VEXLUM-942661 format. One record per residue (C-alpha): x, y, z. Coordinates in steps of 0.25 Angstrom, whole numbers, plus 5000, padded with zeros to 4 digits. Layout:
<nodes>
XYZ;...
</nodes>
This chain:
<nodes>
530746855138;531146755128;529746685128;529146825123;530246835112;529946695107;528446725108;528546855100;529446775089;528346665088;527146745089;527346895086;528246995080;529746985084;530947065083;532347055089;533547135087;534947095086;536147145094;537547125092;538447145104;539747225101;541247195103;541247255117;540947205131;539647285133;538247285126;537947425131;537947485117;536947395111;536047405123;536047555123;535647555108;534547465111;534047555122;534247685113;533247625102;532347555113;532547425104;532247335115;530747385115;530747365100;531147215098;530847085105;532247045108;533747055104;534746965099;536246965102;537346915092;538446825095;539846875090;539246895075;540246875064;541146805075;541546945080;541746965095;540547035102;539847035116;539246905120;537846885115;537346815128;537846935136;537247035126;535946955127;535946965142;536147115142;535147145132;534047055139;534347115153;534347255147;533147255138;532347135144;532247085130;532546945125;533846925117;534246815107;535646775110;536546735098;537346615101;538446565091;538946425088;540246495083;540846515097;540346405106;540346255107;539146185113;539746205127;539846355126;538446365119;537746295130;538446365141;538046505135;536646455134;536646405148;537246545154;536346625145;535046545149;535346595164;535246735159;534046715150;534846715137;533946615130;533646655116;534846605108;535146635093;535946515088;537046545078;538146465071;538946595071;539746675061;541046615056;542346645065;543146695053;542346825054;542846845068;543646965074;544346875084;545646815079;545646665077;544246645083;543746505081;542246455079;541646345087;540446305078;540146175085;538946175076;537946275070;536846355077;535846225077;536746165088;536446285097;534946275094;535046125098;535846165111;534746265114;533646155112;534446065122;534446175132;532946195130;532746055133;533546065146;534846005142;536246045136;536645995122;537245875128;535945835134;536245855148;535045915156;535246045163;534946045178;534146185175;533546195162;533946315154;532846415151;532246405137;533246455126;532646515113;533446475101;533546565088;534246535075;534646605062;534546585048;534946645035;533946735028;534146695014;534646575006;534646524991;533846404996;532946435008;532746285010;534146295016;533646395026;532446325029;533246195033;534046285042;532846345048;532246205051;533546165058;533446285067;532046265070;532246115073;533246165084;532146255090;532546385085;531346485090;531846585080;532646595067;533246725064;533546755049;534746835043;534246965039;533246965027;533047085017;531947025009;530546995013;530346875003;531646825009;531046835023;529746765018;530546645012;531346635025;530046625033;529446525024;530646435025;530646455040;529146415041;529446285032;530646255042;529746255054;528546185048;529046055052;529046085067;527846055076;528446095089;528846225095;529846245084;528746285075;528746415083;530146455077;530146585070;530946645059;531546785063;531846875051;533146945052;533247095048;534547175047;534347315041;535247355030;535547505030;536847505021;537047445007;538347385011;537647295021;536647255011;537747215001;538447145012;537247065017;536847025002;538246984998;539046925010;537946875020;537446735016;535946705019;535446855018;534746915006;534747065003;533847094991;534447184980;533347284983;534047314996;535447324990;534947414978;534147504988;535347524997;536347544985;535447654980;535347714994;536847704997;537147794985;536247904992;537047905005;537047825018;535747885024;534947845012;535647705012;535247695027;533847745024;533547645013;534147525021;533247555033;532047565024;532347435018;532547375031;531347435037;530447385026;531047245028;530747245043;529347295041;529147185030;529647075039;528747125050;527547105041;527846965037;528646905048;528946995060;530046905067;531246995065;532646995070;533347135068;534847145066;535447285065;536947255069;536647345082;536147455074;535047475084;534647615077;534247535064;533547435072;532747545079;532447615066;531947485060;531047435071;530547565078;
</nodes>
């Protein structure tokens, strides 16, 4: 299952779809929507988020397990440094390994001051590079202290994330280099909205991995796509989310459309998003689609 996913990432077209578990003890709603749109047949795999924005959600490991068992598709499980120390991180990896939860998206995690849980405290023993180092230790048959396992874990496939825009792309290139050094098989970008932005990212990534002559040279950049169907979403991303660039052409088009009504605003946003996805597929068909559980939008884009 996972070998096929990595083969597609490295050699063919590749598409994964993000799922965000809800603030409830079941995953049935997400599973039913995926079934309604038959999305499992249209993507190569899914991802599950880990309490994004520090808000309480259904556990990402259990969500991955249910999705894999239901759809027989690989799931990349997000694991955050925010809520766990080295012991808890490794414990989750060990337990997940037994249930074939073996593709891990290493995140530092959103700050705890955004949480909906009173007086919650972050752990943050280090950033996501530490988790990548831990996974590398597991793949070498030992825990992070260097103690060998009596039974070696099945191979874990580590993924990482990177901002999609910076005033100086050399800073992103250095971060990419660090993640590739720590054996990330794929690096997922924040959403892009400009093809030239995507091409610069890809050039930076190729520069970052050019120094490697081992299996790390097979690492791939995965371009994030988050469709925009509302003007306020475009304005929020452009003004309040560091590391994302939304061109003025998008904001101008959505501004004009919004004055004509919600239907026109949605139509123009989808047209812009569809063209973006098509353009990316033509020059770098390695894509991670994020729709905030709007699986109807995901279906409309990729059908």
